[in-house]
C-alpha positions as CSV (number, residue, x, y, z in Angstrom):
1,M,-10.9,56.6,65.4
2,I,-11.0,55.3,69.0
3,Q,-14.1,55.1,71.1
4,R,-13.9,54.4,74.9
5,F,-16.7,52.6,76.8
6,S,-16.5,52.2,80.5
7,F,-18.2,49.4,82.6
8,G,-18.5,48.9,86.3
9,S,-15.9,50.1,88.8
10,M,-12.6,49.7,87.0
11,I,-9.4,49.1,89.0
12,P,-6.8,51.5,87.5
13,T,-4.1,50.0,85.4
14,D,-2.2,53.1,84.2
15,T,-2.0,51.5,80.8
16,V,-3.5,54.3,78.8
17,V,-1.5,57.6,78.5
18,R,-4.0,59.5,76.3
19,P,-7.3,59.8,78.2
20,L,-10.4,59.8,76.1
21,P,-14.0,60.7,77.1
22,V,-16.4,57.8,77.8
23,Q,-18.9,57.2,75.0
24,A,-22.6,56.7,75.6
25,G,-24.8,54.4,73.5
26,P,-24.2,50.9,72.1
27,V,-20.7,49.5,71.5
28,P,-20.0,49.3,67.7
29,F,-19.5,45.9,66.1
30,L,-20.0,43.9,69.3
31,Q,-23.2,42.5,70.7
32,G,-23.9,41.5,74.3
33,D,-23.0,43.2,77.5
34,A,-20.1,43.8,80.0
35,A,-20.2,40.1,81.0
36,C,-19.7,38.8,77.4
37,W,-19.3,40.4,74.0
38,R,-19.9,38.6,70.8
39,Y,-19.1,39.1,67.1
40,A,-20.3,37.1,64.2
41,L,-17.2,36.2,62.0
42,A,-17.5,36.2,58.3
43,P,-15.9,33.3,56.5
44,G,-12.9,35.3,55.3
45,D,-12.3,37.3,58.5
46,V,-8.8,37.0,60.0
47,V,-8.2,37.8,63.7
48,Y,-4.8,39.2,64.6
49,G,-3.2,40.0,67.9
50,L,-3.6,38.7,71.5
51,G,0.2,39.0,71.9
52,E,2.0,36.1,73.3
53,T,-0.1,33.0,72.5
54,T,0.2,29.6,70.9
55,R,-0.9,28.6,67.4
56,G,-1.0,30.8,64.3
57,I,-0.9,34.4,63.4
58,N,-4.6,34.1,62.6
59,K,-6.1,33.4,66.0
60,R,-9.3,31.8,64.7
61,G,-10.2,28.2,65.7
62,W,-9.0,28.2,69.3
63,H,-9.8,29.6,72.8
64,Y,-7.4,31.7,74.7
65,A,-7.1,33.0,78.2
66,S,-5.5,36.4,79.1
67,H,-3.8,35.2,82.3
68,C,-0.1,35.5,82.9
69,S,1.0,31.8,83.4
70,D,4.2,30.2,84.6
71,D,4.0,27.3,82.2
72,P,7.2,26.1,80.4
73,S,5.3,23.6,78.2
74,H,4.2,25.7,75.2
75,T,2.1,23.1,73.4
76,E,-0.9,23.7,71.2
77,D,-3.4,22.9,73.9
78,K,-2.3,25.8,76.1
79,Q,-4.6,28.8,76.4
80,S,-2.2,31.2,78.0
81,L,1.5,31.8,78.3
82,Y,3.6,34.4,80.2
83,G,2.0,37.5,78.8
84,A,-1.6,38.8,78.8
85,H,-2.2,41.1,75.9
86,N,-5.8,42.2,75.5
87,F,-5.8,43.6,72.0
88,F,-6.9,42.1,68.8
89,V,-7.9,43.2,65.3
90,V,-10.7,41.7,63.1
91,S,-9.7,42.1,59.5
92,G,-12.2,41.2,56.8
93,E,-15.7,42.4,55.8
94,K,-15.3,44.8,58.7
95,T,-12.0,45.9,60.1
96,F,-11.7,47.1,63.7
97,G,-9.7,46.6,66.8
98,V,-10.7,45.8,70.4
99,F,-8.6,46.6,73.5
100,L,-9.7,45.7,77.0
101,D,-8.0,47.8,79.7
102,Y,-8.3,45.3,82.5
103,G,-6.0,43.5,84.9
104,G,-8.0,40.3,85.5
105,R,-8.6,37.2,83.5
106,V,-10.3,37.4,80.1
107,E,-11.5,34.4,78.0
108,Y,-11.4,34.6,74.2
109,D,-13.3,32.1,72.2
110,I,-12.4,32.8,68.6
111,G,-14.3,30.2,66.6
112,Y,-13.6,27.3,69.0
113,T,-17.1,26.6,70.3
114,D,-18.8,28.0,67.3
115,T,-16.7,28.3,64.1
116,D,-18.1,31.6,63.2
117,L,-18.5,33.3,66.5
118,L,-16.0,35.4,68.5
119,T,-16.7,35.9,72.2
120,V,-14.9,38.0,74.8
121,A,-15.6,37.3,78.5
122,P,-13.8,39.2,81.3
123,A,-13.9,37.6,84.7
124,E,-15.6,40.7,86.1
125,P,-17.6,43.5,84.4
126,D,-15.2,46.2,85.6
127,Y,-13.0,47.6,82.7
128,D,-12.7,50.1,79.9
129,L,-13.4,48.8,76.4
130,Y,-11.8,50.6,73.4
131,I,-13.1,50.1,69.8
132,L,-10.6,51.2,67.2
133,T,-11.4,51.8,63.5
134,G,-9.1,52.8,60.7
135,S,-8.0,52.3,57.1
136,S,-6.2,49.0,57.8
137,A,-5.0,46.6,60.5
138,A,-1.6,48.4,60.6
139,D,-3.4,51.8,61.0
140,I,-5.4,50.4,63.9
141,C,-2.3,49.1,65.6
142,A,-0.7,52.6,65.3
143,Q,-3.7,54.1,66.9
144,L,-3.4,51.7,69.9
145,R,0.2,52.6,70.3
146,A,-0.7,56.3,70.4
147,L,-3.3,55.4,73.1
148,V,-0.9,53.4,75.3
149,G,2.4,55.2,74.8
150,R,5.7,54.9,73.0
151,S,7.5,51.5,73.0
152,Y,10.6,51.0,75.0
153,I,14.0,51.7,73.4
154,P,17.0,49.9,74.7
155,P,20.7,50.9,74.3
156,K,22.1,50.2,70.9
157,W,24.5,47.5,72.2
158,A,21.4,45.5,73.2
159,F,20.9,44.8,69.5
160,G,24.0,42.7,69.5
161,F,24.1,39.0,70.2
162,G,23.8,37.6,73.7
163,Q,24.8,34.3,75.2
164,S,22.9,32.9,78.2
165,R,22.6,29.7,80.2
166,W,21.1,28.6,83.5
167,G,24.3,27.2,84.9
168,Y,27.1,29.8,84.6
169,K,27.9,29.3,88.3
170,T,31.3,31.1,88.7
171,E,33.4,34.0,87.3
172,A,35.4,31.3,85.6
173,D,32.4,30.1,83.7
174,V,31.6,33.6,82.5
175,R,35.3,34.1,81.4
176,A,35.2,30.7,79.6
177,V,32.1,31.8,77.6
178,A,33.7,35.1,76.6
179,K,36.9,33.3,75.7
180,G,35.0,30.7,73.6
181,Y,33.4,33.5,71.6
182,R,36.4,35.8,71.2
183,E,38.9,33.0,70.3
184,N,36.5,31.8,67.6
185,D,35.9,35.3,66.2
186,L,32.2,35.1,67.1
187,P,30.6,38.5,67.7
188,L,29.2,38.9,71.2
189,D,27.8,41.8,73.2
190,M,26.1,40.2,76.3
191,I,26.6,37.3,78.7
192,Y,23.5,36.7,80.7
193,M,23.7,35.7,84.4
194,D,20.9,33.4,85.6
195,I,20.1,32.8,89.3
196,D,23.5,31.1,90.0
197,Y,25.2,34.5,90.6
198,M,23.0,35.2,93.6
199,D,23.7,34.4,97.2
200,G,21.1,31.7,98.0
201,F,18.9,32.9,95.1
202,A,18.2,36.2,96.9
203,D,17.6,39.2,94.8
204,F,20.2,42.0,94.8
205,T,22.8,39.8,96.3
206,V,26.0,38.3,94.8
207,D,27.6,35.0,96.0
208,A,30.9,36.1,97.4
209,E,32.6,32.8,96.9
210,R,31.6,32.2,93.3
211,F,31.6,35.8,92.2
212,P,34.1,37.5,94.5
213,D,34.5,40.6,92.4
214,L,31.5,41.2,90.2
215,A,32.5,44.8,89.6
216,G,35.9,43.7,88.4
217,L,34.4,41.0,86.2
218,A,31.9,43.5,84.7
219,A,34.8,45.9,83.9
220,E,36.9,43.1,82.5
221,M,34.1,42.0,80.2
222,K,33.3,45.5,79.1
223,Q,36.9,45.9,78.0
224,Q,36.1,43.1,75.6
225,G,32.9,44.7,74.4
226,I,30.7,42.4,76.5
227,R,28.1,43.5,79.1
228,L,26.9,41.3,81.9
229,V,23.1,41.1,82.2
230,P,21.9,39.5,85.5
231,I,18.4,38.2,86.2
232,I,16.1,39.5,88.9
233,D,13.2,37.4,90.2
234,A,9.9,38.5,91.7
235,G,10.1,36.6,95.0
236,I,12.1,38.1,97.9
237,K,13.8,35.5,99.9
238,Q,12.4,35.0,103.4
239,K,15.6,35.7,105.4
240,A,15.9,37.9,108.5
241,D,19.4,39.3,107.7
242,D,18.6,40.0,104.0
243,P,18.4,43.8,103.6
244,T,15.6,43.7,101.0
245,C,13.6,41.2,103.1
246,R,14.1,43.1,106.3
247,E,13.2,46.5,104.8
248,G,10.2,45.2,103.0
249,L,8.8,43.7,106.2
250,E,9.6,46.9,108.2
251,K,7.9,49.1,105.7
252,G,4.9,46.8,105.1
253,Y,5.7,46.6,101.4
254,F,4.8,43.0,100.7
255,C,1.5,41.6,99.6
256,K,-0.7,40.5,102.5
257,K,-3.2,37.8,103.3
258,A,-6.7,38.7,104.5
259,D,-5.5,38.7,108.2
260,G,-2.9,41.3,107.4
261,E,0.1,39.0,107.6
262,P,2.6,39.0,104.7
263,F,1.7,36.3,102.1
264,V,4.4,33.6,101.8
265,G,4.9,31.6,98.6
266,A,7.9,29.6,97.6
267,V,10.0,30.2,94.5
268,W,13.8,29.7,93.7
269,P,15.0,30.6,97.2
270,G,12.3,28.7,99.0
271,K,9.9,30.7,101.0
272,A,9.5,34.2,99.7
273,Y,7.6,37.5,100.0
274,F,6.1,39.4,97.0
275,A,6.5,43.2,96.7
276,D,3.2,45.0,96.2
277,F,4.2,46.7,92.9
278,L,0.8,48.4,92.5
279,R,1.8,50.9,95.2
280,P,4.0,53.7,93.8
281,E,6.2,53.9,97.0
282,V,6.8,50.1,96.7
283,R,7.8,50.4,93.1
284,R,10.2,53.2,93.9
285,W,11.7,51.2,96.8
286,F,12.2,48.0,94.7
287,G,13.3,49.8,91.6
288,H,16.1,51.6,93.5
289,K,17.4,48.2,94.7
290,Y,18.8,47.6,91.2
291,K,21.4,50.3,92.1
292,V,23.2,47.6,94.1
293,L,24.2,46.0,90.8
294,R,24.3,49.2,88.8
295,D,27.0,50.4,91.1
296,Q,29.1,47.3,90.1
297,G,29.0,48.2,86.4
298,I,25.8,46.4,85.4
299,E,23.9,48.2,82.6
300,G,21.1,45.7,81.8
301,F,18.7,43.3,83.6
302,W,16.0,40.7,82.8
303,N,13.1,40.2,85.1
304,D,11.8,36.7,85.6
305,M,9.2,34.6,87.5
306,N,7.0,37.7,87.7
307,E,3.6,36.3,86.7
308,P,4.2,35.8,89.7
309,A,5.4,32.2,89.7
310,I,4.6,30.4,93.0
311,F,5.9,26.9,93.5
312,Y,3.8,26.4,96.6
313,S,2.3,28.2,99.5
314,E,2.5,27.1,103.1
315,E,-1.3,26.5,103.1
316,G,-1.2,24.6,99.9
317,L,1.7,22.4,101.0
318,A,-0.1,21.5,104.2
319,Q,-3.1,20.4,102.2
320,A,-1.0,18.3,99.9
321,F,0.7,16.6,102.7
322,E,-2.6,15.9,104.3
323,K,-3.8,14.3,101.1
324,L,-0.7,12.2,100.8
325,D,-1.1,11.0,104.4
326,Q,-4.7,9.9,103.5
327,L,-3.4,7.8,100.6
328,K,-0.3,6.4,102.4
329,G,-0.4,2.6,102.6
330,K,-3.5,2.3,100.3
331,N,-3.7,0.1,97.2
332,L,-3.9,3.1,94.8
333,D,-6.3,2.5,92.0
334,L,-6.6,4.8,88.9
335,Y,-8.5,7.6,90.7
336,D,-6.4,7.5,93.9
337,Y,-3.2,7.6,91.8
338,F,-4.3,10.7,89.9
339,S,-5.6,12.2,93.1
340,M,-2.1,11.9,94.6
341,K,-0.5,13.2,91.5
342,D,-2.9,16.2,91.3
343,A,-2.2,17.0,95.0
344,V,1.5,17.6,94.2
345,L,1.3,19.0,90.7
346,G,-1.5,21.3,91.7
347,L,0.7,23.1,94.2
348,S,2.3,25.2,91.5
349,N,0.7,28.5,90.5
350,S,-2.6,27.5,92.3
351,A,-5.7,29.6,91.7
352,A,-6.4,29.3,95.4
353,D,-3.1,30.9,96.2
354,Y,-3.7,33.7,93.8
355,A,-7.0,34.4,95.5
356,S,-5.5,34.3,99.0
357,F,-3.4,37.5,99.0
358,Y,-4.0,41.2,98.5
359,H,-2.6,44.4,97.0
360,E,-3.3,47.9,98.1
361,V,-4.7,50.1,95.4
362,N,-5.4,53.8,96.3
363,G,-5.6,52.7,99.9
364,Q,-8.0,49.9,99.4
365,P,-7.3,46.1,99.5
366,V,-7.7,44.3,96.2
367,R,-7.4,40.6,95.9
368,H,-4.5,39.5,93.6
369,D,-6.5,37.4,91.2
370,R,-8.5,40.4,90.2
371,I,-5.5,42.3,88.9
372,H,-3.1,39.3,88.3
373,N,-2.0,40.4,84.9
374,L,-0.7,43.7,86.3
375,Y,2.0,42.2,88.4
376,G,4.8,41.6,86.0
377,Y,4.0,44.8,84.2
378,N,4.5,46.8,87.4
379,M,7.7,45.0,88.3
380,T,9.1,46.1,85.0
381,R,7.7,49.5,85.6
382,A,9.4,49.7,89.0
383,A,12.7,49.1,87.3
384,G,12.0,51.5,84.4
385,E,10.9,54.3,86.6
386,A,14.0,53.9,88.9
387,F,16.4,53.8,85.9
388,D,15.0,57.2,84.9
389,E,16.0,58.5,88.3
390,L,19.3,56.6,88.7
391,R,20.5,57.3,85.1
392,P,18.6,60.3,83.8
393,G,18.8,60.7,80.1
394,K,20.5,57.3,79.7
395,R,19.1,53.9,78.5
396,T,19.2,50.7,80.5
397,L,18.5,47.2,79.0
398,M,15.4,45.7,80.6
399,F,13.2,42.9,79.5
400,S,10.7,40.7,81.3
401,R,8.9,37.4,81.2
402,A,5.4,38.4,82.4
403,S,3.8,41.4,80.9
404,C,0.6,43.1,79.8
405,I,0.1,46.2,77.6
406,G,1.6,49.1,79.5
407,A,4.8,47.3,80.3
408,H,5.9,47.9,76.7
409,R,6.8,51.5,77.8
410,Y,9.4,50.3,80.3
411,G,11.0,47.2,78.8
412,G,10.9,44.4,76.2
413,I,9.9,40.8,76.7
414,W,11.4,37.5,75.7
415,L,9.0,34.7,74.8
416,G,9.7,32.6,77.8
417,D,10.9,29.0,78.4
418,N,10.5,27.4,74.9
419,C,12.0,24.1,74.0
420,A,14.5,22.9,71.4
421,W,11.8,21.8,69.1
422,W,11.4,22.7,65.4
423,S,7.7,23.5,66.2
424,H,8.9,26.2,68.6
425,L,11.0,27.8,65.9
426,L,7.8,28.1,63.9
427,Q,6.0,29.3,67.0
428,N,8.6,32.0,67.4
429,I,8.0,33.2,63.9
430,R,4.2,33.3,64.5
431,Q,4.3,34.9,67.9
432,I,6.5,37.9,67.0
433,P,3.7,39.8,65.0
434,G,1.2,39.5,67.9
435,V,3.5,40.9,70.5
436,Q,4.7,43.7,68.2
437,M,1.0,44.7,67.6
438,C,0.7,45.1,71.4
439,G,3.7,47.5,71.6
440,F,6.5,45.0,72.5
441,L,9.0,45.8,69.8
442,F,12.1,44.7,71.7
443,T,11.4,41.0,71.7
444,G,12.8,37.6,70.8
445,A,12.9,34.0,71.8
446,D,15.6,31.8,73.2
447,L,17.5,30.8,70.1
448,G,18.2,27.0,69.9
449,G,15.5,26.4,72.5
450,F,15.7,26.7,76.3
451,G,14.4,23.3,77.4
452,C,15.4,19.9,76.0
453,D,18.6,19.0,74.1
454,T,19.0,21.0,70.9
455,T,20.6,19.9,67.6
456,P,23.3,21.7,65.6
457,D,21.0,22.2,62.6
458,L,18.2,23.7,64.8
459,V,20.7,26.1,66.4
460,L,21.8,27.2,63.0
461,R,18.3,27.6,61.5
462,W,17.1,29.4,64.6
463,T,20.1,31.7,64.5
464,E,19.4,32.5,60.9
465,F,15.9,33.7,61.9
466,G,17.2,35.4,65.0
467,I,19.4,37.7,62.9
468,F,16.2,39.8,62.3
469,T,14.6,39.8,65.8
470,P,15.4,42.9,67.9
471,L,16.4,40.7,70.9
472,M,18.9,38.1,69.8
473,R,19.8,35.7,72.6
474,N,20.9,32.0,72.8
475,H,19.7,30.6,76.1
476,A,19.5,27.0,77.6
477,A,18.3,25.3,80.7
478,L,20.4,23.6,83.4
479,G,21.1,20.0,82.5
480,T,20.6,20.4,78.7
481,R,23.2,20.1,76.0
482,D,25.7,22.9,75.9
483,Q,24.6,25.2,73.0
484,E,27.0,28.1,73.0
485,L,27.7,28.6,69.3
486,Y,31.4,27.7,69.5
487,R,30.4,24.2,70.6
488,F,29.4,23.2,67.1
489,D,32.6,22.6,65.2
490,K,31.1,21.7,61.8
491,Q,28.5,24.5,61.9
492,L,31.0,27.1,63.3
493,P,31.9,28.8,60.0
494,A,28.2,29.2,59.1
495,L,27.3,30.4,62.6
496,R,30.1,32.9,62.4
497,N,28.8,34.2,59.1
498,M,25.3,34.5,60.4
499,L,26.4,36.5,63.5
500,E,28.5,38.8,61.2
501,L,25.5,39.2,59.0
502,R,23.5,40.4,62.0
503,Y,26.1,43.0,62.9
504,A,26.4,44.1,59.3
505,L,22.7,44.6,59.1
506,L,22.5,46.7,62.3
507,P,22.3,50.0,60.4
508,Y,19.1,48.7,58.9
509,I,17.8,46.9,61.9
510,Y,18.4,49.8,64.3
511,S,16.9,52.3,61.9
512,E,13.8,50.3,61.3
513,Y,13.4,49.6,65.0
514,M,13.6,53.3,65.8
515,K,11.2,54.2,63.0
516,A,8.7,51.7,64.5
517,A,9.2,53.0,68.1
518,L,9.2,56.7,67.3
519,H,6.3,56.6,64.8
520,D,4.1,53.9,66.4
521,G,4.8,51.3,63.7
522,L,5.6,47.6,63.6
523,Y,9.1,46.4,63.1
524,M,8.0,42.8,62.2
525,R,4.5,42.1,60.8
526,P,2.5,39.7,58.7
527,L,2.5,40.1,54.9
528,A,-1.2,41.0,55.0
529,F,-0.5,44.2,56.9
530,D,1.2,45.7,53.8
531,Y,-0.8,43.8,51.2
532,P,-4.3,43.8,52.6
533,A,-6.0,43.2,49.3
534,D,-4.0,40.1,48.5
535,A,-6.0,37.0,49.5
536,A,-3.0,34.8,49.3
537,A,-0.9,37.1,51.6
538,R,-3.6,36.7,54.3
539,Q,-2.9,33.0,54.4
540,V,0.9,33.3,54.8
541,E,2.0,32.5,58.4
542,D,5.7,31.7,58.0
543,Q,7.0,34.8,56.3
544,L,7.4,38.2,57.9
545,L,8.1,41.7,56.8
546,V,11.0,43.3,58.6
547,G,11.0,47.0,58.4
548,E,10.2,48.7,55.2
549,S,12.5,46.9,52.8
550,I,12.9,43.3,53.8
551,M,10.8,40.1,53.8
552,V,12.2,37.0,55.5
553,A,11.1,33.4,54.9
554,P,12.9,31.3,57.5
555,V,13.4,27.5,57.1
556,Y,12.0,25.9,60.1
557,T,11.8,22.2,59.1
558,Q,14.6,19.7,60.0
559,N,16.5,18.3,56.9
560,A,14.8,20.8,54.6
561,T,17.0,22.2,51.8
562,G,14.5,24.8,50.7
563,R,11.0,26.0,51.1
564,Y,7.9,27.4,49.3
565,V,7.6,31.2,49.4
566,Y,4.8,33.4,48.3
567,L,5.6,36.9,46.9
568,P,2.8,39.4,46.7
569,E,4.9,41.4,44.3
570,P,8.2,40.9,42.4
571,M,11.2,40.9,44.8
572,K,14.9,40.5,44.7
573,L,16.1,37.4,46.5
574,L,19.5,37.4,48.2
575,R,20.5,33.8,49.2
576,L,23.1,34.8,51.8
577,R,25.9,32.6,53.0
578,S,27.8,35.6,54.5
579,V,27.9,39.4,54.1
580,E,30.1,39.0,51.0
581,D,29.0,35.7,49.6
582,Y,25.5,35.5,48.2
583,D,23.5,34.8,45.1
584,E,20.8,37.2,43.9
585,E,17.9,37.0,41.5
586,I,14.7,38.8,40.7
587,L,11.6,36.6,41.3
588,P,8.2,37.5,39.9
589,A,5.1,37.8,42.1
590,G,3.6,34.4,42.9
591,H,4.5,31.0,44.4
592,H,8.0,29.7,44.3
593,Y,10.1,26.8,45.6
594,V,13.3,28.4,46.8
595,P,16.4,26.2,47.6
596,C,18.1,27.1,50.8
597,A,21.1,25.2,52.1
598,L,21.7,24.8,55.8
599,D,24.3,27.5,55.8
600,E,22.1,30.0,53.9
601,V,19.5,32.6,54.9
602,L,16.8,33.9,52.5
603,L,16.4,37.7,52.4
604,F,13.9,39.3,50.0
605,I,14.1,43.0,49.1
606,R,10.9,44.8,48.1
607,P,10.8,46.8,44.9
608,G,11.9,50.4,45.3
609,H,13.7,49.7,48.5
610,I,17.2,49.9,49.9
611,V,19.0,48.0,52.7
612,P,22.0,49.8,54.2
613,V,24.8,47.3,55.2
614,G,27.8,48.0,57.3
615,K,31.0,46.2,58.2
616,P,30.6,43.5,60.9
617,A,32.6,43.7,64.2
618,Q,33.0,41.7,67.3
619,S,30.7,43.9,69.3
620,V,28.3,46.9,68.7
621,D,30.8,49.2,70.4
622,A,33.5,48.1,67.9
623,L,31.3,48.9,64.8
624,D,32.9,51.7,62.7
625,A,30.2,54.3,62.4
626,A,32.4,56.3,59.9
627,A,32.9,53.3,57.5
628,P,31.1,53.6,54.2
629,L,27.8,51.6,53.9
630,T,27.0,49.1,51.2
631,L,23.5,49.6,49.8
632,W,21.6,46.4,48.8
633,S,18.7,47.4,46.7
634,Y,16.0,46.5,44.3
635,L,15.3,49.6,42.2
636,P,13.3,48.7,39.1
637,D,13.2,52.5,38.3
638,G,16.9,53.0,38.9
639,S,16.4,55.4,41.8
640,G,15.4,55.2,45.5
641,E,15.9,56.6,49.0
642,Y,16.4,55.3,52.4
643,L,16.0,57.2,55.7
644,L,18.8,56.1,58.0
645,Y,18.7,56.7,61.8
646,T,21.9,57.1,63.8
647,D,22.5,58.3,67.3
648,D,24.9,57.6,70.1
649,G,22.9,54.6,71.2
650,E,23.0,55.6,74.9
651,T,21.0,58.7,75.5
652,T,17.3,59.3,75.3
653,D,17.1,62.4,73.1
654,Y,15.7,60.2,70.3
655,D,13.8,62.9,68.5
656,R,16.6,65.2,67.3
657,P,16.4,66.0,63.6
658,E,20.1,65.4,63.1
659,H,19.6,61.7,63.9
660,W,18.0,61.3,60.4
661,Q,19.9,61.1,57.2
662,T,18.5,60.4,53.7
663,L,20.5,58.0,51.5
664,R,19.8,58.4,47.8
665,V,20.5,56.2,44.8
666,D,19.9,57.5,41.4
667,A,20.0,56.0,37.9
668,Q,23.6,57.0,37.5
């Protein structure tokens, strides 16, 4: 059951697709008022959700801020990351969900100030509050998804492996990456193009010297089964002869300051304008700009810097220079030094800047900080709505950095600029369930780590986990160690085996993703969602259920040759070195130490379940759909069924009955 309570004068978000009547009377479970809600946590209560955040699957013990933040340092002290996902579930003595439909900042204190108290404090008392009750946490999540709409479904080729790097500067660089993968028999479906392909970092442009024939390059790559996937940033370069800039100014489509002049903030191209995505006509205008690249053979995009990131504003820069002038020539003591440092570091993503420009909502000006979390969502929405017009009935790959609930209908997300740290591999494992709960099924992290120099063993262990995430991409920052998989000679055979395992598992991965998307389920989830009565399962934060049949227990510690695993019930363990080379054994319920060499991945099959496995290929397009499947299974009763989903992977007629096929195994 879902109950809706409305407070103040809410700025519309268009997040909810199933309108509900407003309830009168007190809000169940919570005490307080629209300014701050409180809930007394019982000792055994677990709090799930809040999407893209730091720390554990259980959110107790820390305070979080729902505020899309351009912060690449994802350390435990951070309260917010790129996404703002206002949904959580309390599971324990009472089990219920809370969803705030609100575009501004929300503070969550979940046992941080008071160990046994949860508080929710929106910046303004103008929002809709939804209370969800059901038979379990999983049931409550399904109800949320029915409320906010079906999750985005990408083309099937997007479930292949992708290679990215900030620093592929020329067509020759792209060809070299493709050659490195193909010559080493490493499957690859995508090469991502970061900002280097643009002309002066301007959106919807291509540098004519470094990429003289993008259409030809895209066609050449597609012949090899590889799609090019370029980045699009939120800031529109301030340049008089740039068509997007000129049109945006002429039409008045950019966010404005209080005096009516366009707001200017700097990002990659320097000074830039920001499209007012909350206006439908602006979304349509911006979304159709993607056609410039679509017409050159591009079938997928990733949106970046759309919190929006602002390196500095003209006003903020002037204040910083004034401060530096005051300190110039002084003997700087401790406080003066930090004052100088803060003047510079405080330029980026300044609260004062976010409070200095306005959107137009239903003809009325609304200050940006009041609806900050809606910006990245509506940039992705602009693209998604345009793709429906530009390619009706066809799918386009789209994922974003910033998001809030609602954006899940138009694209996926990647988990932002992580680092090549083992702790961030564990963070990846723990973040996935939270974002899945909020509807973002197509998600993954930068395998190997984006920032810092990675290590061969970290790349391999992270790839072993990435086999199971819907979005599987290796990505690295400019100036870091090269981490394309073919760079690691000693680990190359194992990396090849892991990629082939990913492609062999695609019949299962794709089927389970489609079941979750079409039936409001969770593709990846905590153990406790399926074993709610198991007290030990509620404590497990480093094992995940993947679809209906599989549990994974990744190794995320350097130099580890195994790990401890908890099984809520007997399971079959496959210790996989490749599709064909593996050991298997039946393990009873309970705690186990399981050896796992660096070139192995642990896959557990639940009793009564089947995993369909195909033949690997060098790309998704090259997979042989007619080839017979191998069925991995654990069938104590000798019989079982699996519901397989297959379609053309390109069109949007997802619900046709012929896409479903039941595979049966009997005792004979």
